[in-house]
Structure formats: structure tokens, C-alpha cells
N, C-alpha and C positions, 0 to 999 in steps of 0.2 A: 637342532640337529648337530651332531658331532661326527668326526671321522678321524682318520689317521693317515699319515704319509709314509711310504716305504722306500728305502734306498738299497739297491742291490748291486754288487760288483760281480761280473762274470768275465773270466779269462778264456779266450778262445785261441787254441793253438793255430800255428801257421804263420806264413810270412806277413800277412795282413792282420796280425794279432789285434784283437779288440777286447776292451773291457766294458762291461755293462754295470752301471751304477744305478741302484734303485732305492727308493725311500717311501715312507708313508708318514703323513701328519694330519692333524685335525682339519676338517673342512668347515668353513664358516656356515652359519645357519642359512637354510634356504637353498643349499646346493645339494644335488644328488646326481647319480649317474648309473649307467647299466654295466659299468666295468669294461666297456668296449668303446663305442663310438659316440655315445651320448653323454654330455655334461650339461645339466639343466640348472637354471637359476630361478630365484623367486618362487620356490616350491613350498606349497602349503595346502593342506586339505585335499591331496591327490591331484593337484594341478600345478603346472610350472609356467612362469611368465615368459622365460627366455631359454632357448637351447643354444648349445655351443655353435651350431651352424646357422643360427638366426631363425630357427623354426620354433613354433610354440608346441610344447609337448603336453598333451592332456592324458592323464592316466585314468581311463575309463574301464574299471574292472568288470563292469557288466558286459563288456564286449570282448576284451582281450586281457590276459594276465600279463602284466608288465612290472618288472621289479626295477625301481629306481632307488638305489641305496644312498644313504647320506654320507657314506665314506667307506673305507679310507680314500683319501687322495693318494694316488700312486704315480710316481715319476720314475721313468726308466731312461738312463743316459748311456749311450754307447760311445766309448772313447777309442780313438786310434792315435798312435804316436804321441800319447800324452795329452791330447786335446779332445774336447767333447765333439763328437761327430754328429750325433742326433739326440733328440730328447722327445719323449712321448709322455703324455699326461692322461690319467684315467681317474674316474671316481667309482668306487665300488669294485666288485669282482674279486678274483683271486689270481695269484701268480700261477702260471702253468709250470710243469716240471721242465727244467732246462735240459738242453741236449746233453748227451753223455760226455762230449768233449768240452763242455763248459764247466768251469769251476766258479761256483756262485757263492758269494758272501752276502747274506741278508743283514743289513744294519738294524732291522727292526723299526720300532716306532721312534721318531724323533719329535722334538717340540716344534710347533708351528713357527716360533721365533727363529730357531736355528735353521729350519728349512728355508724361511724367507731370506735370511742373511746369506745362506749358501747360494740360493738361486739368483738373488740380485747381484752377488759378486760375479757369478757366471755371466749374467746378462751384460754386466758392465765391461768385462774384459774380453769376452769372446765375440768377435765380429763374424759370427756364423749363424746359420739357421737355428742351431741349438740355443745360442744366446738369445735370439729373438723369441724362441718358443718357451724360454724359461719364465717369461712374464705371466703366462696363463696360470701356472700353479701358484705363483705368488698371489694372484688375485683371489685364489680359492682358500687362502689360509684363514684359520679361525683365530680369534683373540689377538690379532695383530692389525693395527690401523695402517694399511699399506699405502693409501693414496698420497701422503706426504713424501714417502720414499719414491713413488713413481713420478711425482712432480719433480723431485730433485734429479732423477734420472733423465726425464724429458728435457731438463734445462742443461744437462751436462754435455758440453760440446766435445768432451774427450771420449764419451761413450759411443759405441757403434750406432750409426744412424738408424739401422733397422730396429734395434732395441728401443731407441728413443721413440720411434713411431708406434711401436707396440705399447709402450708405457702410456702414450697419449691416448691410444684407443681404449685401454682399460681404465684410464682416468674417466673417459667418457661414459663408461658403464657404472661408475660410482654415483650413487644417488645423493641428492642434497644440493643446496645452494652454494655451499663452500666449494664443492668440486666444480660447479659451473663457473664460479668467480675465478678460480685458479686457471681453468681452461681459457677463459677470456684473457687473463693476464698473459698466458702463453702466446696467444694470437698477437697481442700488442707488444710483445718483447722484440725490440728492433734487432737484438743480437742473435736471434734464432734463425736457422735456415728456413726457407719458404716451405719446403715439404713438411717440416715439423709443424709449422703454423697451419698448413692446410689439413694435416691430420687432426689438429686441435679443433678446427672448424667442423670436420666430420664428427668428432667426439661430441661437440655441442649439439649436433643434429640428432644425436642419440639420447639426449636428455629429455625429461618431460617437457612438454610444449611451453608451459608457463615459465620455465627457466631458460630453455634453449632458444626458442623463437625470438624473444626480445634481444638476446645476445647476438644472434645471427643478423637480425635487422640492423643493429648498431654497426656491426662489422661491414655489412653490405653498404651502408650509408657513408661510413667515415674512414674505413681503413685505407692507408696510403698506398698499399700495393694492389694493383688491378687484379692480379691472379688470385689473391686471397678474397677480394670482393666477389669475384666470379664464383669461387667455391661456395661462399656463403649464399649467394643467390641460387646456385644449383640446389643446395640442400634445402633452402626455403621452398624451392619449387617442388621438392618431394614431400614437403610437410602437409600440403593441402590446407594450411592454416589461413583463415581470412585476413589476418594481419599481413601475411606474405603477399596475398593478392593485392591488398591495398598498396603495398610498397611497389609492386610491379607496375601498377597503374600510375603511381606517382612518377616513377622513373621513365616510363614510356611516354608520358604526356608532358614531360618537361619541354619548355620552349627551346 
């Protein structure tokens, strides 16, 4: 599947003048959306494994007609006083006609690489909700391996804390042993703040069980910070995995 990203500027008159920046770029394979509130992942053969809000989306066309488009990825940024005030991300759909008092410039299609660089720059420098929200469209980009960039952002103590937490969350959504290893490294990094480590623990809980559960068990057994150990135990308790139950039994029956 491929898509595009759109950037649009809109100038709104008045004392609280705002600019809106929009863009489109290619979405990575397996991503689709309805152009409004749904962004789904792991889509193939009419079914999607994960939705933006944590729900599973099944496209059953025998029951209801549902369009889940593979792109474009659309990002709309509203700016006030020269800073990004808000950011919204969509997949699919179409831009609506702007209000008459808005002057809109559509930058058209941009490369996924340029979009990722722009959005990560925004996430790194803006300690705002928009900076935090810039991480989602980064994770949707096609033809760019983003998890090493997210890992650097998660480790960057100069970056806003909220964007570092989002970077860790989306690292947790990345499949594969390499991502799991690096998340474990984040938890073990003595120089990182505890809330970043705890977000990394949560991200590990979102990994496939064969990768995430052993890492969480090791953290629960050996991590020097009690708060991090408690977080690992909490997410192990949500897993329902027999290995987690064995650990609980071990801990509760220690003399």
C-alpha cells in the first residue's frame, strides 16, 4: 500500500491570527484510514490488526460498506504567533473547502523523508501538544526506517519530555527483536528519567509475548528501581502469560 502526505498553510485574519500548515506523504504498507477518526495498522485482506484508538477494525463488506484508504497521510498544523499550536493527522479522505476568510496554500505532495525530517524537528523543539502529536505521522511514513530516529529522540534529554514518551510508545509498536532489545536498553539506561523508563516498560508490554514477556520478567526481577519493577509487574499481570504467573508465585512465596 502507498499513500501521500499534504502540507497546507492557511492565514486567518483577526487579532488571534492563525496559520494552518498541511501536507501529504506516502504511508507505509499495511496502514489505512477513513480520512477522519480511524487510522488502522497491519491491514491486509480486508482486516486490520490494530486501530489508532486500540480497537481492532474488521472490514466486513457483507454487512457494511466501509472505506479504509491506504493514503494519503494528511497532517494539518495550526500556528499562532509563529509557533505550532495544534497538529492533526489523518489517513485517506479529502481536504474540505476552507472558510472564505482563510488564505490557503497547499504544498502538495512531499517525500516521506522530508516529512519525517520536518516532523521530528518539530517534535524535538516544540514543548507543546503539537510537538508530541508530531510523532504519530512520523510512524506512518513509507520507505523510511524511523525507529532509530525515535530511539535517539527518546534518549535526548534536551528534547521535551512529552515527545520522548511518545517516541518510546511508538518504538513499542515497532515489530521485531531489534526494537525490543533497544527498548530494554532504554529501561536499563541509568541516565534516563524514570517516567521515560516506565514508558519503555509499557512499550515492551505491547510487543509480541515471546519478545516482551521475557524482557519484562527480567526487569521485574533485577531492575534497581522499585518503581520500574512495579510497572513491569503490572504489565505482566495484564498479559495473562503463564510465565508471569510463575514469577508472581515465586515472588509471593519467597521466605
